[in-house]
N, C-alpha and C positions, 0 to 999 in steps of 0.2 A: 504493499500499500504506500510505501514511502521510500525515498532515496537514502534515508538515514535510519539508524536503529530506533525502534519504538521506545518511548519513555513511559513507564508505568507511573501513574499519578498516585501519590500518597499525600494525604493532608488536604489543604485547600486547593480546589480545582482551579479557581480563578488565578491564584498566584502561580501555580505550576504552569498553566498555559502561557501566562505573560512571561515568566522567566525563560521558558523554552521557545518562545515565539511560535507556539503551536498553530499550525494551519488547519489541522484536522483532528477531531476527537472521535475515537472509535469506542463505542460503549455498547453494553448489552441491552440497554433499554432506552426508550425515548425520555427526554427531559427538556427543561426550559433553558439550558445553557446556550448562550448566543455569542460567545466570544470567538469561537472557532466553528467551522463547518463540522457537521456531525454525520457519522456513518453508523448505522444500526443493523447488524446482521440478524436475520431471523431464520432459525432452523437450518443453519449451515452445517453440513457434514464435511469436516476438513479432510476426512479420509477418502472422500468421493471426488474423483476428477470430473469436472463438468466439461463436456465436449464443446459447449458454447456458452458464452456469457452475453446476455441480452440486456441492453440498456433502453428503457422506455423514456423517450424524450418528448417534450412539448414546448409550449410557449411560456411555461412557468419559470420561476427564478432558480430552480435547482438543476436544470438540464445540463449546464456546463459541467457541474460536479458529477452528474450521472455519467456523462461521456468519459471524463477522466477516470472515474472509478471503474467503469466497465473495462477499459483497455488495460488498466493496471492489474486487475484481477485476472483477466484473460491471459495476460502475459505470464502471471504466476502459475496458472494452470497449464500453460502451453495450449490454450484453447482459442477458438475463433471469437472475435468481438463483433457484435452486431448491434447497431443502433436502430430502433424502430420507432415510428410515429404513426398515428392513426388519422385518417381522413374519413369523416362520417358520410360524405357524399362526394361525387366526382368533382363538383365545383370547389371543394375544399382542398383539392390536390395542390394547388399553387401555394397556399399558406403552409401546408404540411411540408412541402419540399423546401420552403424557406427555413423552416425549423431545422431540418437536416443539414442544410447549408450553414446555418448559424453555429451548430455544434461541431461541424466537421473539423475545424482547426484544433479543437480540444481532443480529438480522437482520430488522427489521420490514419491510424492502422485499422480502423473499424470499417466494416461493411455497413451500408445503409439500406433500410427497407421501409417502404410505405405500405401500410395495411389499410384496407378499406373495411369499415365495419360500423356498427351502431352502439355496441356495448363492450364492456370489459371482456365478455366471453369471446368476442372475436379476436381480441389480442391474446387471450389465453390459448385459443386454438392454434395460433401461429407460433407458439413457443416451441423450440426444439426439444425433443425428448431428452430427459435427464439434464436439461440446461439449468443455468442459474440466472436470476433476474435482478436487475438493479433499477430502482425507480425512485423518483423524488417524492418528498413528503407532500401530501395534499394540504390545501388551505383549510382554515378552520381548526377544529380540535384534532390534534395529531392522533390522540388515542381513538377517537370515534372513527375518523376516516381510515386509519391504517388497520385497525383491528376489527371493525364491524362493517366497513363499507367495501366498495369495489377493490380497494387496495388489498384487503384481506384475501379476497378470492384470487387475486393475482399472485400473492405470495404463496398460497396453498398450491397453486398450479405449477410452481417452479420446483421441479423434482430435486434439484441440488441446493435448494434454499434461495432466499431473497435477501437483498440489502436495500434498506431505505436510507436516502441521504437528504440532508437539509443544508443549504448554503447559508452561511452567516455573513453579514457585512464585514469587510476588512476593518480592523481596528488599528489604532496608532502604534501599538507594540509590534505589529507585523512589519512596519516600515521604518523602524528606528534607524537613524544614522548618528554617527558621532558628531558632537558639536564642540567648538572651542568656547569655553566659558572663562570669564574673568572675575576677579574678586573686587569688592568695593574699594579697598585701600590701595589698589594698584594705581600707579600714575596714569593719567589720561593719555599722555603721549606714548607710553610703553604699550598700553592696551591697543591703541590705534595701529601701532606698528605690527602687532602680531595677528590682528583680526583679518580674515579674508572675506567674511560675510558683512553685509551692510548693517545687520543687527546681531547682537550676541547676548546670551544669557549672563546674568550676574549671579554668582553663588556665594554662600557663606556656609561653611561646614557641610558642603554638598547639597544644600537646599537652595532652591531658586528664590531670589529676593528681588529681582528686577530684570530689566533689559536695558541695553545701552546701544546707541547708534554710533557707527564709526565716524559719521560726519560730525556728530556732536563732540566726540572725543578730539577730533582733529581741530575743531574750532575753539576748543577750550583753552584756558590760560595755562601757562607752563607749570604752575604748581597745583593744578586741579587733579582730583582723583576720579576714578570711575563713579564712585558714590555721589559725587557732586553733579554729575550730568545724567545719571541713570533715570529711567522711567519706571512706572509701575509694571510689575511682571505680567506678561501675557503668556498663557500656556494652555495645554490640553492634558487630560488624564490619559494614562496608558491604554485604558479600555474604551476611550471615546472612539466613535466612528471616524475614519480618515476623512470622510466627506466634510466634516466641520472645519478642518484646517484650511479649506479653500477660502473661508470667510476672513482669515487672518493674513492671507498671502500679500495683499496690497499694503496692509498696515506694517508688515515686517519687511517690506521692500524685497520680497523674494527669499529672505533668509529662512532656514528651517524653523518650524514652530516648536518651541520648547515642550518637552513631554516630561511630566512628573509622575511619581508614584503616589500612593495614598498618604505618605508622610511628607510630601512636598519635595522629595529629593529629585534632582535632575537626572533623568535617565538617558536623554539624548534629544534628538529632534526629528521632525518629519518634514522632508523637503516638499515645498509647495510648488 
C-alpha cells in the first residue's frame, strides 16, 4: 500500500499522523478521523490471491484514491487492475467516459471498463470471479450506506473481499517545509542579511511570537532589533486544511505561512 514501511499507531492518533506526515490511515473499521485518507478492508483473505482487483469509480470525491489503491493492491497480488464506471442509459456514456479519463492519470497501469446498467446488481454481475473490489465511501452516514445499502451488496459480491476508501482534504502538516526563523534580540541588519524570504517567523524558545518583513529590517536604524520592527504573528495549525493558507499568501508576500503545533511551537511553513 505504500512505498515506505507501515507505522503502527500507538497512543494519540492525531499526533502520530502529524508526526509521521501520514497520507493514508489503514484501519479495521470506519471512523470520523479526517486528517488522512482512510482505507477500510472488509472480509479480506490475505491468503487468497485475487486474479483481478476492480476499482469502482464515479464523479465523487474518492475516485482518485480508489484508482491509486486499486493499482497498488493489484501490483501486490500480481493481478490485473480494472477501473469500472456505470452509465444508466446510453446518453450517459459521455459523462461516464469523462470519469474514466479523469482517473486514468492516477492508475495508468489499469484497464478501463464502462458498464451499462440501472442498479448495483448490474455492477455485481460484471465483477470477475474471485476478484477483489475497491470502492469509495458513499455520502451521508458511512455506517448506513456501507453496511445496509447498495455498498453492502457490492462488498458481499466481491469473493476476495472489498476495500472502502475515503479521501480527506490535505492538511498543512502534509506540505511542511523548513523555514528560516529569527529571534527578537537579533540585530535588524544581521537578520536582513540572512533572510531569503520576504517575511520570516520570529521565535522565542521555539515558539512563534511574531513575523518580520525583510524590507522593514533593511529600512530600520542601525541599532534596531528584530523585536523593534516585528509584527503580530500570522500562522496556521498543523491540522488546518492547506486551502486556508491561500488567504495569507498576499499578506506574506509569497513567503511560507508559519505552521505551529498545539503548544505554539514553530514546526515549519507551507509554501503558498
